[in-house]
GUDRENFI-372040 format. One record per atom (N, C-alpha, C, O): residue number from 1; chain; atom name; z negated, y negated, x. Coordinates in Angstrom, 3 decimals, always signed. Atoms other than C-alpha are relative to their C-alpha. Example, Ala and Ser with C-alpha at 12.3 -4.5 7.8 and 13.67 -1.06 7.14 Angstrom:
BEGIN
<marvo 1, "A", "N", <+0.000, +1.190, +0.890>>
<marvo 1, "A", "CA", <-7.800, +4.500, +12.300>>
<marvo 1, "A", "C", <+0.000, -1.200, +0.900>>
<marvo 1, "A", "O", <-0.665, -1.181, +1.936>>
<marvo 2, "A", "N", <+0.060, +1.190, -0.820>>
<marvo 2, "A", "CA", <-7.140, +1.060, +13.670>>
<marvo 2, "A", "C", <-0.730, -1.090, -0.770>>
<marvo 2, "A", "O", <-0.899, -2.198, -0.261>>
REM end
This chain:
BEGIN
<marvo 1, "A", "N", <-0.562, -0.410, -1.266>>
<marvo 1, "A", "CA", <-54.156, -43.257, -5.012>>
<marvo 1, "A", "C", <-0.702, -0.759, +1.109>>
<marvo 1, "A", "O", <-1.215, -1.858, +0.897>>
<marvo 2, "A", "N", <+0.647, +0.634, -1.131>>
<marvo 2, "A", "CA", <-55.522, -44.062, -1.601>>
<marvo 2, "A", "C", <+0.787, -1.218, +0.461>>
<marvo 2, "A", "O", <+1.987, -1.126, +0.722>>
<marvo 3, "A", "N", <-0.639, +1.212, -0.473>>
<marvo 3, "A", "CA", <-54.755, -47.605, -0.569>>
<marvo 3, "A", "C", <-0.555, -0.434, +1.347>>
<marvo 3, "A", "O", <+0.057, -1.249, +2.036>>
<marvo 4, "A", "N", <+0.597, +0.396, -1.265>>
<marvo 4, "A", "CA", <-57.062, -47.896, +2.423>>
<marvo 4, "A", "C", <+0.649, +0.754, +1.146>>
<marvo 4, "A", "O", <+1.030, +1.915, +0.996>>
<marvo 5, "A", "N", <-0.555, -0.615, -1.197>>
<marvo 5, "A", "CA", <-55.733, -47.179, +5.905>>
<marvo 5, "A", "C", <-1.152, +0.513, +0.865>>
<marvo 5, "A", "O", <-2.201, -0.124, +0.962>>
<marvo 6, "A", "N", <+0.989, -0.526, -0.920>>
<marvo 6, "A", "CA", <-57.666, -45.003, +8.302>>
<marvo 6, "A", "C", <+0.719, +0.698, +1.135>>
<marvo 6, "A", "O", <+1.938, +0.864, +1.101>>
<marvo 7, "A", "N", <-0.588, -0.636, -1.170>>
<marvo 7, "A", "CA", <-57.116, -43.264, +11.609>>
<marvo 7, "A", "C", <+0.292, +1.465, -0.258>>
<marvo 7, "A", "O", <-0.431, +2.138, -0.994>>
<marvo 8, "A", "N", <-0.393, -1.397, +0.092>>
<marvo 8, "A", "CA", <-55.365, -39.916, +11.874>>
<marvo 8, "A", "C", <-1.092, +0.866, +0.599>>
<marvo 8, "A", "O", <-1.588, +0.518, +1.671>>
<marvo 9, "A", "N", <-0.531, -0.733, +1.138>>
<marvo 9, "A", "CA", <-56.325, -37.249, +10.742>>
<marvo 9, "A", "C", <-0.817, -0.177, -1.273>>
<marvo 9, "A", "O", <-0.799, +0.705, -2.132>>
<marvo 10, "A", "N", <+0.867, +0.197, +1.154>>
<marvo 10, "A", "CA", <-58.709, -38.712, +8.170>>
<marvo 10, "A", "C", <+0.788, -0.364, -1.252>>
<marvo 10, "A", "O", <+1.926, -0.826, -1.170>>
<marvo 11, "A", "N", <-0.649, +0.310, +1.277>>
<marvo 11, "A", "CA", <-57.891, -39.171, +4.479>>
<marvo 11, "A", "C", <+0.399, -1.469, -0.035>>
<marvo 11, "A", "O", <-0.384, -2.348, +0.325>>
<marvo 12, "A", "N", <-0.537, +1.350, +0.045>>
<marvo 12, "A", "CA", <-55.721, -42.242, +3.958>>
<marvo 12, "A", "C", <+0.865, -0.346, +1.193>>
<marvo 12, "A", "O", <+1.519, -1.389, +1.208>>
<marvo 13, "A", "N", <-0.783, +0.283, -1.205>>
<marvo 13, "A", "CA", <-54.063, -42.001, +7.363>>
<marvo 13, "A", "C", <+1.434, +0.479, -0.148>>
<marvo 13, "A", "O", <+1.745, +1.290, -1.020>>
<marvo 14, "A", "N", <-1.392, -0.417, -0.047>>
<marvo 14, "A", "CA", <-50.377, -41.609, +8.115>>
<marvo 14, "A", "C", <+0.127, +1.158, +0.975>>
<marvo 14, "A", "O", <-0.496, +1.158, +2.037>>
<marvo 15, "A", "N", <-0.257, -1.153, -0.860>>
<marvo 15, "A", "CA", <-49.186, -38.316, +9.585>>
<marvo 15, "A", "C", <+1.496, +0.277, -0.037>>
<marvo 15, "A", "O", <+2.217, -0.252, -0.883>>
<marvo 16, "A", "N", <-1.422, -0.343, -0.073>>
<marvo 16, "A", "CA", <-45.814, -36.862, +10.546>>
<marvo 16, "A", "C", <+0.139, +1.507, +0.118>>
<marvo 16, "A", "O", <-0.555, +2.147, +0.909>>
<marvo 17, "A", "N", <-0.190, -1.438, +0.090>>
<marvo 17, "A", "CA", <-44.581, -33.354, +9.780>>
<marvo 17, "A", "C", <+0.970, +0.512, +1.056>>
<marvo 17, "A", "O", <+2.046, -0.052, +1.250>>
<marvo 18, "A", "N", <-0.890, -0.657, -0.967>>
<marvo 18, "A", "CA", <-43.111, -31.117, +12.478>>
<marvo 18, "A", "C", <+1.004, +0.833, -0.764>>
<marvo 18, "A", "O", <+0.632, +1.298, -1.841>>
<marvo 19, "A", "N", <-0.648, +0.517, -1.201>>
<marvo 19, "A", "CA", <-40.268, -30.563, +13.327>>
<marvo 19, "A", "C", <+0.854, -1.237, -0.259>>
<marvo 19, "A", "O", <+1.413, -1.798, +0.684>>
<marvo 20, "A", "N", <-0.908, +1.107, +0.319>>
<marvo 20, "A", "CA", <-38.389, -33.350, +11.481>>
<marvo 20, "A", "C", <-0.606, -1.377, +0.226>>
<marvo 20, "A", "O", <+0.122, -2.345, +0.442>>
<marvo 21, "A", "N", <+0.652, +1.297, -0.113>>
<marvo 21, "A", "CA", <-40.967, -36.123, +11.773>>
<marvo 21, "A", "C", <-0.111, -0.727, -1.322>>
<marvo 21, "A", "O", <-0.225, -1.952, -1.348>>
<marvo 22, "A", "N", <+0.111, +0.596, +1.337>>
<marvo 22, "A", "CA", <-41.157, -36.694, +7.993>>
<marvo 22, "A", "C", <-1.374, -0.672, -0.156>>
<marvo 22, "A", "O", <-2.399, -0.093, +0.203>>
<marvo 23, "A", "N", <+1.245, +0.754, +0.165>>
<marvo 23, "A", "CA", <-43.782, -39.330, +7.142>>
<marvo 23, "A", "C", <-0.790, +0.515, -1.205>>
<marvo 23, "A", "O", <-0.239, +0.766, -2.276>>
<marvo 24, "A", "N", <+0.920, -0.476, +1.031>>
<marvo 24, "A", "CA", <-46.805, -38.190, +5.120>>
<marvo 24, "A", "C", <-1.233, -0.886, -0.028>>
<marvo 24, "A", "O", <-1.490, -1.629, +0.920>>
<marvo 25, "A", "N", <+1.309, +0.646, +0.081>>
<marvo 25, "A", "CA", <-50.106, -39.647, +3.936>>
<marvo 25, "A", "C", <-1.026, +1.092, -0.276>>
<marvo 25, "A", "O", <-0.874, +1.869, -1.218>>
<marvo 26, "A", "N", <+1.046, -1.006, +0.170>>
<marvo 26, "A", "CA", <-53.215, -37.492, +4.308>>
<marvo 26, "A", "C", <-0.853, -0.374, -1.204>>
<marvo 26, "A", "O", <-1.351, -1.496, -1.297>>
<marvo 27, "A", "N", <+0.811, +0.236, +1.187>>
<marvo 27, "A", "CA", <-55.045, -37.155, +0.995>>
<marvo 27, "A", "C", <-1.361, +0.676, +0.133>>
<marvo 27, "A", "O", <-2.394, +0.088, -0.188>>
<marvo 28, "A", "N", <+1.248, -0.762, -0.008>>
<marvo 28, "A", "CA", <-57.639, -34.465, +1.616>>
<marvo 28, "A", "C", <+0.049, +1.112, +1.048>>
<marvo 28, "A", "O", <+1.102, +1.699, +1.301>>
<marvo 29, "A", "N", <+0.155, -1.169, -0.862>>
<marvo 29, "A", "CA", <-58.895, -31.907, +4.127>>
<marvo 29, "A", "C", <-0.565, +1.116, -0.868>>
<marvo 29, "A", "O", <-1.583, +0.928, -1.534>>
<marvo 30, "A", "N", <+0.477, -1.119, +0.802>>
<marvo 30, "A", "CA", <-59.290, -28.522, +2.459>>
<marvo 30, "A", "C", <-0.915, +0.880, +0.837>>
<marvo 30, "A", "O", <-0.881, +0.826, +2.066>>
<marvo 31, "A", "N", <+0.994, -0.810, -0.699>>
<marvo 31, "A", "CA", <-62.014, -26.023, +3.336>>
<marvo 31, "A", "C", <+0.621, +1.070, +0.891>>
<marvo 31, "A", "O", <-0.048, +1.573, +1.794>>
<marvo 32, "A", "N", <-0.652, -1.017, -0.835>>
<marvo 32, "A", "CA", <-59.492, -23.579, +4.834>>
<marvo 32, "A", "C", <+0.711, -0.607, +1.212>>
<marvo 32, "A", "O", <+1.408, +0.106, +1.934>>
<marvo 33, "A", "N", <-0.580, +0.652, -1.161>>
<marvo 33, "A", "CA", <-58.364, -26.133, +7.440>>
<marvo 33, "A", "C", <+1.355, -0.645, -0.241>>
<marvo 33, "A", "O", <+1.871, -1.346, +0.629>>
<marvo 34, "A", "N", <-1.289, +0.616, +0.311>>
<marvo 34, "A", "CA", <-55.138, -27.164, +5.717>>
<marvo 34, "A", "C", <-0.215, -1.408, -0.541>>
<marvo 34, "A", "O", <-1.334, -1.802, -0.870>>
<marvo 35, "A", "N", <+0.058, +1.372, +0.492>>
<marvo 35, "A", "CA", <-54.311, -30.695, +4.599>>
<marvo 35, "A", "C", <+0.817, -0.144, -1.272>>
<marvo 35, "A", "O", <+1.918, +0.398, -1.376>>
<marvo 36, "A", "N", <-0.767, +0.403, +1.169>>
<marvo 36, "A", "CA", <-53.263, -31.967, +1.199>>
<marvo 36, "A", "C", <+0.594, -1.349, +0.359>>
<marvo 36, "A", "O", <-0.133, -2.287, +0.687>>
<marvo 37, "A", "N", <-0.685, +1.222, -0.411>>
<marvo 37, "A", "CA", <-50.655, -34.637, +1.907>>
<marvo 37, "A", "C", <+0.973, -0.460, -1.079>>
<marvo 37, "A", "O", <+1.372, +0.315, -1.947>>
<marvo 38, "A", "N", <-0.989, +0.574, +0.904>>
<marvo 38, "A", "CA", <-48.323, -36.937, -0.006>>
<marvo 38, "A", "C", <+1.224, -0.378, +0.821>>
<marvo 38, "A", "O", <+1.100, -0.978, +1.889>>
<marvo 39, "A", "N", <-1.244, +0.400, -0.670>>
<marvo 39, "A", "CA", <-44.685, -37.367, +0.993>>
<marvo 39, "A", "C", <+0.182, -1.504, -0.168>>
<marvo 39, "A", "O", <-0.101, -2.057, -1.231>>
<marvo 40, "A", "N", <-0.201, +1.446, +0.013>>
<marvo 40, "A", "CA", <-43.830, -40.969, +1.861>>
<marvo 40, "A", "C", <+1.450, -0.284, +0.346>>
<marvo 40, "A", "O", <+2.013, +0.359, +1.232>>
<marvo 41, "A", "N", <-1.355, +0.413, -0.342>>
<marvo 41, "A", "CA", <-40.418, -42.611, +1.866>>
<marvo 41, "A", "C", <+1.068, +0.664, -0.848>>
<marvo 41, "A", "O", <+0.792, +1.567, -1.638>>
<marvo 42, "A", "N", <-1.116, -0.465, +0.831>>
<marvo 42, "A", "CA", <-37.017, -41.949, +0.368>>
<marvo 42, "A", "C", <+0.610, +1.330, +0.437>>
<marvo 42, "A", "O", <+1.515, +1.827, -0.234>>
<marvo 43, "A", "N", <-0.663, -1.189, -0.506>>
<marvo 43, "A", "CA", <-36.208, -38.836, +2.414>>
<marvo 43, "A", "C", <-0.307, +1.292, -0.752>>
<marvo 43, "A", "O", <+0.296, +2.321, -0.447>>
<marvo 44, "A", "N", <+0.242, -1.216, +0.775>>
<marvo 44, "A", "CA", <-37.653, -36.341, -0.063>>
<marvo 44, "A", "C", <+0.582, -0.154, -1.391>>
<marvo 44, "A", "O", <+0.585, -1.244, -1.963>>
<marvo 45, "A", "N", <-0.709, -0.014, +1.274>>
<marvo 45, "A", "CA", <-35.876, -35.386, -3.258>>
<marvo 45, "A", "C", <-0.984, +0.094, -1.161>>
<marvo 45, "A", "O", <-1.532, +1.164, -1.428>>
<marvo 46, "A", "N", <+0.956, +0.042, +1.107>>
<marvo 46, "A", "CA", <-38.040, -36.445, -6.213>>
<marvo 46, "A", "C", <+0.488, +0.756, -1.237>>
<marvo 46, "A", "O", <-0.320, +1.116, -2.093>>
<marvo 47, "A", "N", <-0.528, -0.645, +1.201>>
<marvo 47, "A", "CA", <-35.737, -34.802, -8.754>>
<marvo 47, "A", "C", <-0.369, +1.480, -0.083>>
<marvo 47, "A", "O", <-0.345, +2.061, -1.168>>
<marvo 48, "A", "N", <+0.297, -1.430, -0.022>>
<marvo 48, "A", "CA", <-36.740, -31.283, -7.691>>
<marvo 48, "A", "C", <-1.489, +0.314, -0.126>>
<marvo 48, "A", "O", <-1.855, +1.481, -0.270>>
<marvo 49, "A", "N", <+1.441, -0.232, +0.053>>
<marvo 49, "A", "CA", <-40.526, -31.737, -7.820>>
<marvo 49, "A", "C", <-0.680, -0.989, -0.947>>
<marvo 49, "A", "O", <-0.249, -2.132, -1.097>>
<marvo 50, "A", "N", <+0.741, +0.864, +0.904>>
<marvo 50, "A", "CA", <-43.004, -33.123, -10.294>>
<marvo 50, "A", "C", <-0.947, -0.913, +0.755>>
<marvo 50, "A", "O", <-1.365, -1.947, +0.233>>
<marvo 51, "A", "N", <+0.957, +0.780, -0.768>>
<marvo 51, "A", "CA", <-45.247, -34.444, -7.555>>
<marvo 51, "A", "C", <+0.463, -0.119, +1.442>>
<marvo 51, "A", "O", <+1.261, +0.688, +1.919>>
<marvo 52, "A", "N", <-0.353, +0.192, -1.399>>
<marvo 52, "A", "CA", <-44.931, -35.749, -4.038>>
<marvo 52, "A", "C", <-1.027, +0.571, +0.946>>
<marvo 52, "A", "O", <-1.027, +0.236, +2.131>>
<marvo 53, "A", "N", <+1.030, -0.570, -0.859>>
<marvo 53, "A", "CA", <-47.868, -33.750, -2.727>>
<marvo 53, "A", "C", <+0.335, +1.427, +0.407>>
<marvo 53, "A", "O", <+1.075, +2.136, -0.276>>
<marvo 54, "A", "N", <-0.145, -1.376, -0.460>>
<marvo 54, "A", "CA", <-47.960, -30.545, -0.717>>
<marvo 54, "A", "C", <-1.155, +0.309, +0.949>>
<marvo 54, "A", "O", <-1.839, -0.593, +1.432>>
<marvo 55, "A", "N", <+1.033, -0.447, -0.924>>
<marvo 55, "A", "CA", <-50.349, -28.524, +1.408>>
<marvo 55, "A", "C", <+0.673, +0.481, +1.271>>
<marvo 55, "A", "O", <+1.628, +1.256, +1.219>>
<marvo 56, "A", "N", <-0.573, -0.377, -1.291>>
<marvo 56, "A", "CA", <-49.603, -28.129, +5.124>>
<marvo 56, "A", "C", <-1.104, +0.446, +0.950>>
<marvo 56, "A", "O", <-2.271, +0.090, +0.787>>
<marvo 57, "A", "N", <+0.938, -0.400, -1.045>>
<marvo 57, "A", "CA", <-51.250, -26.500, +8.107>>
<marvo 57, "A", "C", <-0.315, -1.219, +0.867>>
<marvo 57, "A", "O", <+0.560, -2.053, +1.104>>
<marvo 58, "A", "N", <+0.415, +1.131, -0.836>>
<marvo 58, "A", "CA", <-53.196, -28.958, +10.275>>
<marvo 58, "A", "C", <+0.829, -0.061, +1.278>>
<marvo 58, "A", "O", <+1.113, -1.149, +1.780>>
<marvo 59, "A", "N", <-0.774, -0.043, -1.241>>
<marvo 59, "A", "CA", <-51.207, -27.831, +13.319>>
<marvo 59, "A", "C", <+1.447, -0.454, -0.194>>
<marvo 59, "A", "O", <+2.156, -0.681, +0.786>>
<marvo 60, "A", "N", <-1.372, +0.413, +0.286>>
<marvo 60, "A", "CA", <-47.944, -28.834, +11.592>>
<marvo 60, "A", "C", <+0.170, -1.505, -0.151>>
<marvo 60, "A", "O", <+1.270, -1.975, -0.442>>
<marvo 61, "A", "N", <-0.099, +1.453, +0.114>>
<marvo 61, "A", "CA", <-48.753, -32.556, +11.522>>
<marvo 61, "A", "C", <-0.540, -0.664, +1.266>>
<marvo 61, "A", "O", <-1.411, -0.126, +1.950>>
<marvo 62, "A", "N", <+0.422, +0.756, -1.177>>
<marvo 62, "A", "CA", <-49.172, -35.162, +14.256>>
<marvo 62, "A", "C", <-0.245, -1.453, -0.383>>
<marvo 62, "A", "O", <+0.051, -1.872, -1.502>>
<marvo 63, "A", "N", <+0.322, +1.400, +0.247>>
<marvo 63, "A", "CA", <-50.281, -38.773, +14.565>>
<marvo 63, "A", "C", <+1.209, -0.915, +0.121>>
<marvo 63, "A", "O", <+1.238, -1.983, -0.490>>
<marvo 64, "A", "N", <-1.177, +0.850, -0.183>>
<marvo 64, "A", "CA", <-46.890, -40.133, +15.654>>
<marvo 64, "A", "C", <+1.275, +0.787, -0.267>>
<marvo 64, "A", "O", <+1.297, +2.012, -0.146>>
<marvo 65, "A", "N", <-1.288, -0.633, +0.269>>
<marvo 65, "A", "CA", <-43.279, -39.417, +14.759>>
<marvo 65, "A", "C", <+0.562, +0.648, +1.268>>
<marvo 65, "A", "O", <+1.147, +1.729, +1.207>>
<marvo 66, "A", "N", <-0.510, -0.551, -1.264>>
<marvo 66, "A", "CA", <-42.387, -38.880, +18.438>>
<marvo 66, "A", "C", <-0.633, +1.351, +0.323>>
<marvo 66, "A", "O", <+0.050, +2.244, +0.826>>
<marvo 67, "A", "N", <+0.669, -1.280, -0.238>>
<marvo 67, "A", "CA", <-44.966, -36.087, +18.723>>
<marvo 67, "A", "C", <+0.504, +1.077, -0.957>>
<marvo 67, "A", "O", <+0.539, +2.257, -0.610>>
<marvo 68, "A", "N", <-0.409, -0.966, +1.023>>
<marvo 68, "A", "CA", <-43.670, -34.448, +15.559>>
<marvo 68, "A", "C", <+1.409, +0.524, +0.190>>
<marvo 68, "A", "O", <+1.687, +1.685, -0.111>>
<marvo 69, "A", "N", <-1.396, -0.404, -0.131>>
<marvo 69, "A", "CA", <-39.975, -34.361, +16.377>>
<marvo 69, "A", "C", <+0.139, +0.969, +1.169>>
<marvo 69, "A", "O", <-0.183, +0.650, +2.314>>
<marvo 70, "A", "N", <-0.180, -1.034, -1.014>>
<marvo 70, "A", "CA", <-39.172, -31.180, +18.237>>
<marvo 70, "A", "C", <+1.468, +0.009, +0.411>>
<marvo 70, "A", "O", <+2.360, +0.213, -0.413>>
<marvo 71, "A", "N", <-1.352, +0.024, -0.532>>
<marvo 71, "A", "CA", <-36.126, -31.416, +20.443>>
<marvo 71, "A", "C", <+0.244, +1.310, +0.743>>
<marvo 71, "A", "O", <-0.518, +1.686, +1.634>>
<marvo 72, "A", "N", <-0.340, -1.233, -0.703>>
<marvo 72, "A", "CA", <-34.479, -28.195, +21.510>>
<marvo 72, "A", "C", <+1.064, -0.301, +1.036>>
<marvo 72, "A", "O", <+2.018, -1.037, +0.782>>
<marvo 73, "A", "N", <-0.963, +0.205, -1.081>>
<marvo 73, "A", "CA", <-32.636, -28.117, +24.792>>
<marvo 73, "A", "C", <+0.920, +1.200, +0.047>>
<marvo 73, "A", "O", <+0.475, +2.347, +0.017>>
<marvo 74, "A", "N", <-0.989, -1.072, -0.101>>
<marvo 74, "A", "CA", <-29.444, -26.125, +25.013>>
<marvo 74, "A", "C", <+0.370, +0.171, +1.469>>
<marvo 74, "A", "O", <+0.723, -0.784, +2.160>>
<marvo 75, "A", "N", <-0.388, -0.286, -1.380>>
<marvo 75, "A", "CA", <-28.777, -24.455, +28.301>>
<marvo 75, "A", "C", <+1.507, +0.164, +0.098>>
<marvo 75, "A", "O", <+2.133, +0.702, -0.816>>
<marvo 76, "A", "N", <-1.444, -0.156, -0.215>>
<marvo 76, "A", "CA", <-25.252, -24.582, +29.685>>
<marvo 76, "A", "C", <+0.214, +1.119, +1.003>>
<marvo 76, "A", "O", <-0.524, +1.260, +1.979>>
<marvo 77, "A", "N", <-0.356, -1.071, -0.922>>
<marvo 77, "A", "CA", <-23.677, -21.622, +31.348>>
<marvo 77, "A", "C", <+0.704, -0.580, +1.217>>
<marvo 77, "A", "O", <+1.487, -1.524, +1.111>>
<marvo 78, "A", "N", <-0.660, +0.451, -1.229>>
<marvo 78, "A", "CA", <-22.602, -22.081, +34.933>>
<marvo 78, "A", "C", <+1.469, +0.414, -0.025>>
<marvo 78, "A", "O", <+1.804, +1.537, -0.402>>
<marvo 79, "A", "N", <-1.443, -0.292, +0.019>>
<marvo 79, "A", "CA", <-18.825, -22.295, +35.296>>
<marvo 79, "A", "C", <+0.442, +0.686, +1.255>>
<marvo 79, "A", "O", <+1.622, +1.001, +1.404>>
REM end
């Protein structure tokens, strides 16, 4: 497994998945532009999957958790 740290979006870097901000580690850039990533941390359910890896679109990951978390604003009706 990759142990070296590098800058986003290179292999070995930390990334965050939109819209929740789930932490990932970039493993590989695929030829179709997607990324092979590994889930990091306790927030994913290991009992349902044999591996912690998945393929995601490059546009679905960001360098920081703040960029990844999408906040929706609810409009209030005028009284």
